[in-house]
C-alpha positions in Angstrom: 102.9 188.1 200.6 102.2 188.4 204.3 104.7 190.0 206.6 106.1 187.4 209.0 107.2 187.5 212.6 110.5 189.4 213.0 111.9 186.8 215.4 111.1 184.0 212.9 112.8 186.0 210.1 115.9 186.5 212.3 116.1 182.8 212.9 115.8 182.2 209.1 118.5 184.8 208.4 120.9 182.8 210.6 120.1 179.7 208.5 120.4 181.6 205.2 123.8 183.0 206.3 125.2 179.5 206.6 124.7 179.0 202.8 126.8 180.7 200.2 125.3 182.3 197.1 126.0 179.2 194.9 123.5 177.0 196.8 120.2 176.3 195.2 117.2 178.0 196.7 115.5 174.6 197.3 118.3 173.6 199.6 118.0 176.8 201.6 114.2 176.8 202.1 114.2 173.0 202.9 116.7 173.8 205.6 114.5 176.6 206.9 111.4 174.3 206.8 113.1 171.5 208.7 114.8 173.6 211.3 112.0 176.0 212.0 109.2 173.4 211.6 107.2 175.4 209.0 105.6 174.5 205.7 107.3 174.9 202.4 105.5 178.1 201.3 106.2 179.7 204.7 109.9 178.6 204.4 110.1 180.3 200.9 108.6 183.5 202.3 111.1 183.4 205.2 114.0 182.9 202.8 112.9 185.9 200.7 112.7 188.1 203.8 115.9 186.7 205.5 118.2 187.1 202.4 118.6 190.9 202.8 119.2 190.5 206.5 121.8 187.8 206.1 123.5 189.7 203.2 122.7 193.5 203.2 124.2 193.8 199.7 121.1 192.1 198.4 118.8 194.9 199.4 117.1 196.8 196.5 116.1 200.4 196.6 112.4 200.9 196.3 112.7 202.8 193.0 111.3 202.0 189.6 114.7 201.6 188.0 115.9 199.2 190.7 112.7 197.1 190.5 112.8 197.0 186.7 116.4 195.9 186.7 115.6 193.1 189.2 112.6 192.0 187.2 114.5 192.1 184.0 116.9 189.6 185.6 114.0 187.2 186.1 113.6 187.8 189.8 110.2 186.9 191.2 107.9 189.6 192.4 107.8 188.3 196.0 111.6 188.3 196.2 111.8 191.8 194.8 109.2 193.0 197.3 111.0 191.4 200.2 114.4 192.8 199.2 113.0 196.3 198.6 110.8 196.1 201.8 107.6 197.0 199.8 104.5 195.1 198.8 104.2 193.0 195.6 101.6 195.4 194.2 103.8 198.4 194.9 106.7 196.6 193.2 104.5 196.1 190.1 103.5 199.7 190.2 107.1 200.8 190.3 108.0 198.5 187.5 105.3 199.9 185.3 106.3 203.5 186.2 109.8 202.7 185.1 108.6 201.7 181.7 108.2 197.9 182.2 105.3 196.0 180.6 103.6 193.6 183.0 102.0 191.6 180.1 105.4 190.6 178.8 107.1 190.2 182.2 106.7 186.5 182.6 109.0 184.4 184.6 107.6 180.9 184.3 105.0 180.4 186.9 101.3 180.1 186.2 99.6 180.6 182.8 101.7 182.2 180.1 100.2 185.6 179.1 98.9 185.7 175.5 101.6 188.2 174.3 104.5 186.6 176.1 107.3 185.1 174.0 107.4 181.4 173.5 109.6 179.2 175.8 112.8 178.0 174.3 112.8 174.2 173.6 115.7 172.5 175.4 117.3 169.6 173.7 118.1 166.5 175.7 121.8 166.5 176.5 123.3 163.0 176.2 122.2 160.0 178.2 124.2 157.6 180.2 123.5 154.9 177.7 123.2 155.4 174.0 119.7 155.1 172.8 119.5 152.1 170.5 116.7 151.3 168.1 116.2 148.0 169.8 115.7 149.7 173.2 113.2 152.2 171.8 111.2 149.6 170.0 111.3 147.2 173.0 109.3 149.6 175.1 105.6 149.1 174.7 102.8 151.4 175.4 101.0 150.5 178.6 98.0 148.2 177.8 94.6 149.6 178.6 92.4 147.6 180.9 89.7 145.7 179.1 86.1 146.4 179.5 83.6 143.8 180.7 82.2 143.5 177.2 85.6 142.8 175.7 86.3 140.2 178.3 82.9 138.5 177.8 83.5 138.5 174.0 86.7 136.5 174.5 85.1 133.7 176.6 84.2 130.5 174.7 
């Protein structure tokens, strides 16, 4: 993750400070993107760097144990690096030095590593309307477009 301009990070920190910890990240980085007129990926980076400025209690020490604890709590590498003020590659090195296994440290983005545990299947939790047999049977699969040969075969 590229280091961003300090003035831009300070502006983002003011925006982040307006949100409390219960807000979704998407709400925060959308606010940053709209107010600072930056793209989504830049807004996410700004959010990561601005969080420890807005709330100093979020800073992480650049030690293997602290990085491993953060990663075990499913924190993204970019966020760990920003909070510890280190690079992502250094964060990964510290994680491995602390006894973490990068192959099984998967948080849900990109291709799942071969040795990673399977994702839990989530069950659908209730719907607004009860699903009836009639409703399920009434839905048809979309009809494929017919080819020229099929259309020609139907003509008298």
